[in-house]
C-alpha positions in Angstrom: -72.9 -11.8 98.9 -70.4 -12.0 101.7 -69.6 -15.4 103.1 -69.1 -16.3 106.7 -70.9 -15.8 110.0 -72.6 -12.6 110.8 -70.0 -11.7 113.4 -67.2 -12.2 110.9 -68.9 -10.0 108.4 -69.3 -7.2 111.0 -65.7 -7.6 112.1 -64.5 -7.2 108.5 -66.7 -4.2 108.0 -65.5 -2.5 111.2 -61.9 -3.1 110.2 -62.4 -1.0 107.1 -64.0 1.8 109.1 -62.4 5.3 108.8 -60.8 6.2 112.2 -60.0 9.9 111.4 -61.9 12.3 113.6 -64.7 14.1 111.9 -67.9 16.0 112.4 -71.0 16.2 110.2 -73.8 18.7 110.0 -76.9 17.4 108.2 -79.7 19.6 106.8 -77.8 22.9 107.1 -79.9 25.7 105.7 -77.3 27.0 103.3 -76.7 25.9 99.7 -73.7 23.7 98.7 -72.3 26.5 96.5 -72.3 29.0 99.3 -70.8 26.6 101.9 -68.0 25.6 99.5 -66.7 29.1 99.4 -65.8 28.8 103.0 -64.7 25.2 102.9 -62.3 25.9 100.0 -60.6 28.5 102.2 -59.9 26.1 105.1 -59.1 22.9 103.2 -55.5 21.7 104.0 -54.9 24.3 106.7 -54.0 23.6 110.3 -56.9 23.9 112.7 -55.8 27.2 114.4 -55.5 28.9 111.0 -58.8 27.4 109.9 -60.5 28.7 113.0 -59.1 32.2 112.4 -60.4 32.1 108.8 -63.9 31.1 109.7 -64.1 33.5 112.7 -63.5 36.5 110.6 -65.2 35.4 107.4 -68.4 37.5 106.9 -70.4 34.7 105.2 -73.3 33.0 107.0 -71.9 29.5 106.3 -68.7 30.3 108.2 -70.6 30.5 111.5 -71.9 26.9 110.9 -68.5 25.6 109.8 -66.8 27.2 112.8 -69.1 25.2 115.2 -68.5 22.1 113.1 -64.7 22.5 113.1 -64.7 23.0 116.9 -66.8 19.8 117.3 -64.3 17.9 115.1 -61.4 19.2 117.2 -63.2 18.1 120.4 -63.9 14.6 118.8 -60.2 14.3 118.0 -59.1 15.2 121.5 -61.6 13.2 123.5 -62.4 10.2 121.3 -59.0 9.6 119.5 -56.6 11.2 122.1 -55.0 13.4 119.5 -53.0 16.6 120.2 -55.1 19.6 118.9 -51.8 21.5 118.0 -50.9 18.9 115.4 -54.3 18.7 113.7 -55.1 19.9 110.2 -58.2 19.9 108.0 -57.7 16.9 105.7 -61.1 16.8 104.0 -64.1 19.2 104.0 -67.0 19.0 101.7 -70.6 19.8 101.3 -73.1 17.4 99.7 -76.6 18.3 98.4 -79.5 17.9 100.8 -83.2 18.1 100.2 -84.7 21.2 98.7 -87.7 23.0 100.2 -90.1 24.2 97.5 -91.9 27.4 98.2 -94.2 29.6 96.0 -93.9 33.3 95.4 -96.9 35.1 94.0 -96.2 37.1 90.9 -98.1 39.5 88.6 -101.3 38.5 86.8 -102.0 35.4 88.9 -98.8 33.7 88.2 -96.6 31.8 90.8 -92.9 31.4 90.7 -91.1 28.6 92.5 -88.5 29.4 95.2 -86.1 26.6 96.1 -84.6 26.8 99.5 -81.6 24.5 99.3 -80.0 22.5 102.1 -76.6 20.8 102.4 -74.8 18.2 104.5 -71.4 19.5 105.5 -68.6 17.2 106.6 -65.2 18.1 108.1 -62.5 15.4 108.5 -59.3 16.1 110.5 -55.9 14.3 110.7 -52.6 14.7 112.5 -49.4 15.9 110.8 
């Protein structure tokens, strides 16, 4: 258990907070595996190259990640005062979200389960 006054504990917790600009999309209706194909393509690239990649990528997840990337760039510019020309994608990952379970009727009265997966996608930027 942490010792000290409540304000001290909060001050210490806020000092450890990550100050890199980021954007997070929760409950995206795309599986983690499908989102990671696009995220692997932009990881480590500068933001202009990454935007070009997701703009012309035919996958559905790339349209979601494009909006997320633009949001992270806007956060960096407005909240942190960073120059968009110097930014690059430092981290990008997709975590597993909840799964919607649905039923598909099959032959002879059987029912197969369909799992509609969701993911939480995060993009973290930094300056070079």
